C-alpha positions in Angstrom: 145.1 -46.8 17.5 142.0 -44.6 17.6 141.7 -44.8 13.8 141.7 -48.7 14.0 139.5 -49.2 17.1 137.3 -46.0 16.5 136.5 -45.7 20.2 138.6 -46.4 23.3 137.7 -45.8 27.0 139.7 -42.8 28.2 141.0 -44.9 31.3 142.6 -47.4 29.0 144.0 -44.9 26.6 145.8 -42.8 29.5 146.9 -46.1 31.0 148.9 -46.8 27.7 150.1 -43.3 26.8 149.8 -41.2 30.0 147.5 -38.4 31.0 149.7 -35.6 29.5 149.7 -37.0 25.8 146.1 -37.7 25.8 145.4 -34.1 27.2 147.8 -32.4 24.6 145.8 -34.3 21.8 142.6 -33.1 23.2 143.8 -29.5 23.5 145.1 -29.6 19.8 141.5 -30.7 18.6 142.5 -34.1 17.7 140.3 -36.1 20.2 136.8 -36.0 21.3 135.9 -37.4 24.9 132.3 -38.3 25.3 130.4 -37.3 28.3 129.6 -40.9 29.4 130.4 -43.2 32.1 133.5 -44.7 30.4 134.3 -41.5 28.8 134.9 -43.1 25.4 137.5 -41.4 23.2 137.4 -41.0 19.5 139.1 -39.1 16.5 137.3 -35.7 16.3 137.4 -35.7 12.5 135.9 -39.0 11.3 137.3 -38.8 7.9 140.9 -38.5 9.3 140.3 -41.8 11.1 139.0 -43.4 7.8 142.1 -42.2 5.9 144.5 -43.6 8.5 142.6 -46.8 8.7 143.1 -47.4 5.0 146.9 -46.9 5.4 147.0 -49.7 8.2 148.0 -53.2 7.2 146.4 -56.2 8.7 149.5 -56.9 10.8 149.7 -53.4 12.1 146.1 -53.4 13.0 146.6 -56.7 15.0 149.5 -55.1 16.8 147.6 -52.0 17.8 144.7 -54.1 18.9 147.0 -56.3 20.9 148.5 -53.1 22.5 145.1 -51.7 23.3 143.7 -55.0 24.8 146.7 -55.8 26.9 146.1 -59.5 26.2 142.6 -59.5 27.4 139.3 -58.8 25.8 136.8 -56.4 27.6 134.6 -57.5 30.4 131.3 -58.6 28.8 129.2 -57.4 31.6 130.4 -53.9 31.2 129.6 -53.6 27.5 126.4 -52.4 25.9 124.9 -54.2 22.9 126.2 -51.7 20.5 129.8 -52.0 22.0 129.7 -55.8 21.7 129.0 -55.5 18.0 131.6 -52.7 17.6 134.1 -54.9 19.3 133.3 -57.9 17.1 133.3 -55.9 13.9 136.7 -54.5 14.9 138.1 -57.8 15.5 137.1 -59.0 12.2 138.7 -56.2 10.6 141.8 -57.1 12.2 141.4 -60.7 10.9 141.9 -61.8 14.7 139.7 -64.4 16.4 136.9 -63.5 18.9 136.7 -65.7 22.1 133.7 -68.1 21.8 132.0 -66.2 24.7 132.5 -62.8 23.0 131.3 -64.1 19.6 128.1 -65.5 21.3 127.6 -62.1 23.2 128.0 -60.3 19.8 125.6 -62.5 18.0 123.0 -62.0 20.7 123.3 -58.4 20.5 123.2 -58.3 16.7 120.0 -60.4 16.9 118.3 -58.0 19.2 119.4 -54.8 17.2 118.0 -56.5 13.8 121.4 -57.3 12.2 121.1 -61.1 11.6 123.6 -61.6 9.0 126.2 -60.1 11.4 124.9 -62.4 14.1 125.4 -65.5 11.9 128.9 -64.4 10.9 129.9 -64.0 14.5 129.1 -67.6 15.7 130.3 -69.3 12.4 133.6 -70.1 13.9 132.1 -71.9 17.1 132.9 -75.4 17.1 130.6 -78.3 18.3 133.1 -79.0 21.1 132.9 -75.5 22.4 131.2 -74.7 25.6 129.0 -72.2 24.0 127.8 -74.3 21.1 124.3 -74.6 22.2 124.0 -70.9 22.9 125.4 -70.0 19.4 122.9 -72.3 17.8 120.1 -70.6 19.5 121.1 -67.3 18.3 121.8 -68.5 14.8 118.4 -69.9 14.8 117.0 -66.6 15.8 118.9 -64.7 13.2 117.7 -67.1 10.6 114.2 -66.5 11.5 114.8 -62.7 11.3 115.8 -63.4 7.5 112.5 -65.3 6.8 114.6 -68.5 6.8 112.8 -70.9 9.2 113.9 -73.9 7.6 117.6 -73.0 8.1 116.8 -72.0 11.8 115.3 -75.4 12.4 118.4 -76.9 10.8 120.6 -75.0 13.2 118.7 -76.3 16.3 118.7 -79.8 15.0 122.6 -79.4 14.9 122.5 -79.7 18.5 122.9 -83.4 19.0 120.9 -85.6 21.2 123.8 -86.3 23.6 124.3 -82.6 24.0 120.8 -82.1 24.8 120.8 -85.0 27.4 124.0 -83.3 28.9 122.2 -79.9 29.4 120.8 -78.9 32.8 117.1 -78.2 33.2 117.1 -74.6 32.3 119.3 -74.9 29.2 117.3 -77.8 28.0 114.0 -75.6 28.5 115.6 -72.7 26.4 116.4 -75.1 23.6 112.7 -76.3 23.6 111.4 -72.9 23.8 113.8 -71.9 21.0 112.5 -74.7 18.8 108.9 -73.9 19.5 109.6 -70.3 18.2 110.9 -71.7 14.9 108.1 -74.2 14.5 105.3 -71.7 14.6 106.9 -70.2 11.4 106.5 -73.4 9.6 102.9 -74.1 8.6 103.3 -78.0 8.9 104.9 -77.8 12.3 103.0 -74.9 13.9 100.2 -77.1 15.3 102.7 -79.4 16.8 104.1 -76.9 19.2 101.7 -77.6 22.0 102.8 -81.6 21.9 106.4 -80.4 21.8 106.1 -78.4 25.1 103.9 -81.0 26.7 106.8 -83.6 26.0 109.3 -81.2 27.6 107.1 -80.8 30.6 106.9 -84.5 31.0 110.7 -84.9 30.7 111.3 -82.3 33.3 108.6 -83.6 35.4 107.0 -80.1 36.0 103.3 -79.1 36.1 101.7 -76.2 34.1 101.5 -72.8 35.4 103.9 -70.4 37.4 106.5 -72.6 39.2 106.3 -71.9 42.9 109.9 -73.4 43.3 111.8 -70.6 41.6 114.6 -69.9 41.6 115.7 -73.3 41.9 116.8 -74.9 38.4 113.6 -77.0 38.0 111.4 -74.1 38.7 113.3 -71.7 36.3 113.0 -74.3 33.5 109.4 -74.7 34.2 108.7 -71.1 33.7 110.7 -71.2 30.5 108.3 -73.6 29.1 105.3 -71.7 30.5 106.5 -68.6 28.8 107.0 -70.6 25.6 103.2 -71.7 25.8 102.1 -68.2 26.3 104.2 -67.0 23.2 102.7 -69.7 21.0 99.1 -68.6 22.0 100.2 -65.1 21.3 101.5 -66.0 17.9 98.2 -67.6 16.9 96.2 -64.8 18.3 94.6 -67.0 21.1 94.6 -64.0 23.4 91.3 -64.5 25.3 92.2 -67.9 26.7 95.5 -66.8 28.3 94.6 -63.4 29.7 93.8 -64.7 33.3 96.9 -66.9 33.3 99.0 -64.0 32.2 97.5 -61.7 34.9 98.4 -64.3 37.4 101.9 -64.7 36.1 102.6 -60.9 36.3 101.4 -60.7 40.0 104.4 -60.5 42.3 102.5 -62.3 44.9 102.1 -65.3 42.7 105.3 -65.1 40.5 108.6 -64.4 42.4 110.8 -64.5 39.1 111.2 -60.7 38.0 112.5 -61.6 34.6 109.4 -64.0 34.0 107.0 -61.3 35.4 108.4 -58.7 32.9 108.2 -61.2 29.8 104.8 -62.2 30.8 103.8 -58.6 31.2 105.0 -57.9 27.5 102.6 -60.8 26.3 99.8 -59.6 28.5 99.9 -56.0 27.0 98.7 -56.9 23.5 96.4 -59.7 24.8 94.7 -57.0 26.9 94.5 -54.6 24.0 93.2 -57.1 21.7 90.2 -58.4 23.9 89.0 -54.8 24.4 90.8 -53.8 27.5 92.8 -51.0 25.8 93.0 -48.7 28.8 94.0 -51.8 31.2 96.9 -52.5 28.5 98.1 -48.8 28.6 98.2 -48.7 32.3 100.3 -52.0 32.2 102.4 -50.4 29.5 103.2 -47.5 31.8 103.8 -49.8 34.7 106.2 -52.1 32.9 108.0 -49.2 31.3 109.2 -48.2 34.7 110.2 -51.7 35.7 112.5 -52.7 32.9 115.5 -52.4 35.1 114.1 -55.0 37.6 114.2 -57.9 34.9 117.8 -58.4 35.2 120.3 -58.9 32.2 117.7 -59.8 29.7 119.2 -58.6 26.3 117.1 -56.7 24.1 114.2 -56.4 26.5 113.7 -52.7 25.9 113.4 -53.3 22.1 110.8 -55.9 22.8 109.0 -53.5 24.9 109.2 -50.7 22.4 107.7 -53.2 19.7 104.8 -54.3 22.0 104.0 -50.8 23.3 103.8 -49.8 19.5 101.0 -52.2 18.8 99.1 -51.4 22.1 99.2 -47.6 21.2 98.2 -48.2 17.7 95.2 -50.4 18.6 94.2 -47.5 21.0 94.3 -44.8 18.2 97.3 -43.1 19.8 99.4 -43.0 16.6 101.3 -40.0 17.7 102.8 -41.8 20.6 103.7 -44.7 18.4 106.0 -42.2 16.3 107.6 -41.1 19.4 108.4 -44.8 20.3 110.1 -45.6 17.0 112.2 -42.5 16.9 115.7 -42.4 18.5 115.9 -42.0 22.3 116.0 -38.4 23.6 119.5 -37.2 23.6 120.9 -40.2 21.3 121.8 -40.2 17.8 119.5 -42.6 15.6 121.1 -46.1 15.2 121.3 -46.8 11.5 121.5 -50.6 11.6 120.0 -51.7 8.6 117.4 -54.3 9.8 116.3 -51.9 12.6 115.8 -49.1 10.2 113.6 -51.0 7.9 111.5 -52.2 11.0 111.2 -48.6 12.4 110.5 -47.2 9.0 107.7 -49.7 8.5 106.3 -48.8 11.9 106.2 -45.0 11.4 104.5 -45.7 8.0 101.9 -47.8 9.5 101.3 -45.2 12.3 100.6 -42.6 9.8 98.4 -44.7 7.5 96.3 -45.8 10.3 95.7 -41.8 11.1 94.6 -41.3 7.6 97.8 -39.4 6.5 98.6 -41.3 3.3 100.8 -38.9 1.9 103.1 -38.5 4.8 103.1 -42.3 5.4 104.6 -42.9 1.9 107.9 -41.4 2.8 108.5 -44.1 5.5 106.7 -46.9 3.7 108.5 -46.7 0.3 111.9 -46.6 2.1 110.6 -49.8 4.3 109.7 -51.6 1.1 113.0 -50.9 -0.7 115.0 -52.2 2.4 112.7 -55.2 2.9 112.7 -56.3 -0.5 116.6 -56.4 -0.4 116.7 -57.8 3.3 113.5 -59.7 4.3 112.7 -59.6 7.9 110.0 -61.7 9.6 107.5 -61.5 6.9 107.2 -57.8 7.2 107.4 -57.2 3.6 103.9 -58.2 3.1 102.6 -55.7 5.7 104.7 -53.0 3.9 103.1 -53.8 0.6 99.5 -53.8 2.2 100.3 -50.5 4.1 101.8 -48.7 1.1 98.7 -49.8 -1.1 96.4 -48.3 1.6 98.5 -45.1 1.6 98.2 -44.6 -2.1 94.4 -45.3 -1.9 93.9 -42.7 0.8 95.5 -40.0 -1.5 93.4 -41.3 -4.6 96.3 -42.9 -6.5 94.3 -46.2 -7.6 97.0 -47.2 -10.1 100.0 -47.3 -7.5 97.3 -48.8 -4.9 96.6 -51.7 -7.2 100.2 -52.2 -8.0 101.2 -52.8 -4.3 98.1 -55.0 -3.8 99.4 -57.1 -6.7 102.9 -57.2 -5.1 101.1 -58.4 -1.8 99.4 -61.4 -3.7 102.9 -62.6 -4.7 104.4 -62.3 -1.1 101.9 -64.2 0.9 103.7 -66.2 3.7 103.4 -67.4 7.2 103.5 -64.8 9.8 102.3 -64.1 13.3 98.7 -63.1 14.1 99.6 -59.3 14.7 101.3 -58.9 11.5 98.5 -60.9 9.6 95.9 -58.6 11.1 97.7 -55.4 10.1 98.6 -56.8 6.6 94.9 -57.9 6.0 93.2 -54.8 7.4 95.4 -52.5 5.4 94.9 -54.4 2.3 91.1 -54.8 2.6 90.9 -50.9 3.6 92.9 -50.1 0.4 90.3 -52.3 -1.5 87.4 -50.7 0.2 88.8 -47.1 -0.6 89.2 -48.4 -4.1 85.5 -49.4 -4.2 86.0 -53.2 -3.9 82.8 -54.5 -2.4 84.6 -57.9 -1.7 86.9 -55.9 0.6 83.9 -54.8 2.8 82.9 -58.6 2.9 86.3 -59.6 4.1 86.4 -56.9 6.8 83.0 -58.0 8.2 84.0 -61.6 7.9 87.3 -60.7 9.9 85.3 -58.9 12.5 82.9 -61.9 13.2 86.0 -64.1 13.6 87.5 -61.7 16.0 84.2 -61.4 17.9 83.9 -65.3 18.2 87.6 -65.3 19.5 86.9 -62.5 22.0 89.2 -59.9 20.1 86.8 -57.1 20.5 89.3 -54.3 19.8 90.4 -55.9 16.6 86.7 -56.6 15.6 85.9 -52.9 16.3 88.8 -51.8 14.0 87.6 -53.9 11.2 83.9 -52.6 11.7 85.1 -49.1 11.6 86.4 -49.8 8.2 83.7 -52.0 7.0 80.8 -49.7 7.8 81.5 -46.9 5.6 78.1 -46.7 3.9 77.0 -49.7 6.1 73.6 -51.1 7.2 71.7 -50.6 10.4 72.7 -54.1 11.2 76.4 -53.4 10.8 76.0 -50.3 12.9 74.3 -52.1 15.8 77.0 -54.6 15.7 79.6 -52.1 15.9 77.9 -50.4 18.9 77.5 -53.7 20.6 81.4 -54.4 20.1 82.2 -50.9 21.3 80.4 -51.8 24.6 83.0 -54.7 25.3 85.9 -52.2 24.9 87.6 -49.3 26.8 89.0 -45.9 25.7 88.5 -42.9 23.2 88.6 -45.1 20.0 85.8 -47.4 21.4 83.8 -44.2 22.3 84.4 -42.9 18.6 83.2 -46.2 17.3 80.1 -46.1 19.4 79.4 -42.5 18.5 79.6 -43.3 14.7 77.4 -46.3 15.1 74.7 -44.3 16.9 75.1 -41.2 14.8 74.8 -42.8 11.5 72.0 -45.1 12.5 69.9 -42.4 13.9 71.2 -39.8 11.4 72.1 -37.5 14.3 74.5 -34.7 13.3 75.2 -33.7 16.7 76.3 -37.2 17.9 78.7 -37.3 14.8 80.1 -34.0 15.6 80.8 -35.3 19.1 82.6 -38.3 17.4 84.3 -35.8 15.2 85.7 -33.8 18.3 87.3 -37.1 19.8 88.8 -37.9 16.5 90.4 -34.5 16.4 91.9 -35.1 19.9 93.4 -38.4 18.4 94.2 -36.6 15.1 92.5 -39.3 13.2 91.7 -37.3 10.2 90.2 -39.8 7.9 87.8 -41.0 10.6 87.0 -37.3 11.5 86.4 -36.5 7.9 83.9 -39.4 7.7 82.0 -38.0 10.9 81.7 -34.4 9.7 80.7 -35.6 6.1 77.9 -37.5 7.4 77.0 -34.7 9.8 76.7 -32.3 6.9 74.2 -34.4 5.2 72.1 -35.1 8.3 72.2 -31.6 9.5 71.0 -30.2 6.2 68.2 -32.9 6.0 67.0 -32.1 9.5 67.2 -28.3 9.0 70.0 -27.9 11.7 71.8 -25.1 10.0 74.2 -24.5 12.9 75.5 -28.1 12.9 75.8 -28.0 9.2 77.9 -24.9 9.3 80.3 -26.4 11.9 80.6 -29.7 10.0 81.1 -28.1 6.6 83.7 -25.9 8.1 85.6 -28.9 9.6 85.4 -30.8 6.6 86.7 -27.9 4.5 89.6 -27.6 6.8 90.4 -31.4 6.4 91.2 -31.3 2.7 94.8 -30.7 3.2 95.4 -34.0 5.0 92.6 -36.2 3.5 92.6 -35.3 -0.1 90.4 -38.6 -1.0 87.4 -38.5 1.5 86.1 -41.7 2.9 82.5 -40.4 2.4 81.5 -37.4 0.4 78.2 -35.5 1.3 75.3 -36.1 -1.1 75.6 -32.5 -2.2 78.2 -33.7 -4.6 80.4 -30.7 -4.0 81.2 -30.7 -0.3 84.0 -28.2 -0.3 84.5 -24.5 -1.4 86.5 -23.9 -4.5 89.4 -21.4 -4.4 87.2 -18.6 -6.0 84.3 -19.3 -3.6 86.6 -19.2 -0.6 88.2 -16.0 -1.7 84.7 -14.3 -2.2 83.5 -15.7 1.1 86.4 -14.2 3.1 85.8 -10.6 1.6 82.0 -10.8 2.1 82.5 -12.1 5.6 84.6 -8.9 6.2 81.6 -6.8 5.0 82.9 -6.1 1.5 80.0 -5.3 -0.8 79.3 -7.5 -3.9 80.1 -4.6 -6.2 83.5 -4.0 -4.5 84.3 -7.7 -4.4 83.5 -7.7 -8.2 86.0 -4.9 -8.9 88.8 -6.4 -6.8 88.4 -9.8 -8.6 87.7 -8.4 -12.0 84.4 -10.2 -12.4 80.8 -9.1 -12.7 78.5 -8.5 -9.7 76.1 -11.3 -11.0 79.2 -13.8 -10.9 79.8 -12.7 -7.3 76.1 -13.3 -6.3 76.2 -16.7 -7.9 79.2 -17.6 -6.0 77.8 -16.5 -2.8 74.6 -18.5 -3.4 76.8 -21.6 -3.7 78.6 -20.8 -0.6 75.5 -20.2 1.4 74.2 -23.5 0.0 77.3 -25.5 0.8 77.7 -24.0 4.3 74.2 -24.0 5.3 74.1 -20.3 6.2 71.7 -17.6 5.3 73.7 -14.4 5.7 77.1 -12.8 5.3 77.4 -12.3 9.3 77.5 -16.2 9.3 80.7 -16.5 7.2 83.6 -15.3 9.5 85.4 -18.3 10.9 83.8 -20.7 8.5 86.2 -20.2 5.7 
């Protein structure tokens, strides 16, 4: 039975076989009892279960399943999302039928855990006459969207007849309309029609715009579903500034009594605040929402949505290391290896690394994500994966591979939401800028101006940070102005780079480099110190030149292809210069260095001259700690 079902609650197993038999099997090392609430029991050696399962005929599997279940399916409310999926998979292996309610619940879980094909297979047997037909079509539409198949998603919703729509209660009708609007945004010819669709739904329901004061009555709940769909549409197209005020009202408990709606509104407010320049407010809201998820009621997949939203907020704030913590497995839990979830988390990890300037490390995750997404497309994530991979290769100086993935990106263009579009275009343009494409700089500046016009100051600032490598005074004044509309460390870094570069002040740039080091933004830090080297040498500030050169030298391990190279043309010490510098810094004479290294004294003197020039020092006493 354990081989067939894989996991069984301890209480049910002892109910069937008795405590003594189960205890004897555990003592014999055959069973493992999990230290969880339901004390799930499984075969200790998994391969034994696989072997036994291969012996079992379909009829025997059904017999064991019937014995275990005792004629009834598990209680849905007591099952986690993973348990619903496992139960559905086990039922299919036995070629038994799921109840319509269990099939819909398993499909819902599969959608939120990024396994859309399994979700579709779960509801294929649902009939139009079943009570859950509408719910089944909603989950099927969502699954098709995950597969980048919006046409099929719309067809699934259109399979709900007008008679069925007319028979729906207010809340169920509103959920169908909201689902339809989520599909329409992915179809370019229908995206602009979403506001009219939602306005028609309001007219039919007879409800006004905004948060419904009549919640929790059915009409008030339906009105809130439509309001949430309107927010989602604006978020999809990047119209953040216009809805921040309304969303702040929607998350206020004094105004909105619906806890589920408040949490979902907060998940939309977080990226809106982050995009318009209120990064610290977004992070504060993120912390508050993270502690309130349990108050939202039974909203399936809410934690997954929170994780995705929090990732974007942290990324825009420059906190890429916390992004990596988010996409890893929860503490104390094994990583879930669901295919679609894996590709999404691999891509997220790769984007976090590439935003920090760690192209070499990013490639491990990005190449895995590309391979999976080429096989199983998910929400047009493939184009973001291509762009990020091109950026990563450009960062390590591999121009051939960078161009290869930019070419792939040109062939993979498709409709996607604003957040994915921003990441895709930014990574592609940054790859182009790293490769010396002057048009990429123009595109970054154009994107920044569009974002400024739309009030998206954080996104404008990120684009300007990339566009202003070797930028003009006008560009730097604009970046300084945009930084004044923002919050947080990344905004201050942008301001310091703008001011320090425009005024050629090495100390200001070193201050920016210090903040970059706090966030471990290696490529941006390298940019700051490379400029500081030149400005300090030009102004005769040897102390700042030494500090800047030392920091630049230490960054070569993680930033092999510098965004800016000091005008000296040879900013870094060679291996031989480094070796001589260390010996000289310890007080070893030129003659003894020459003897140890097997070179002439004149060669040692020549190397030391180059070292002093590069580091901006005048004596051996300045060398310790710099190399």
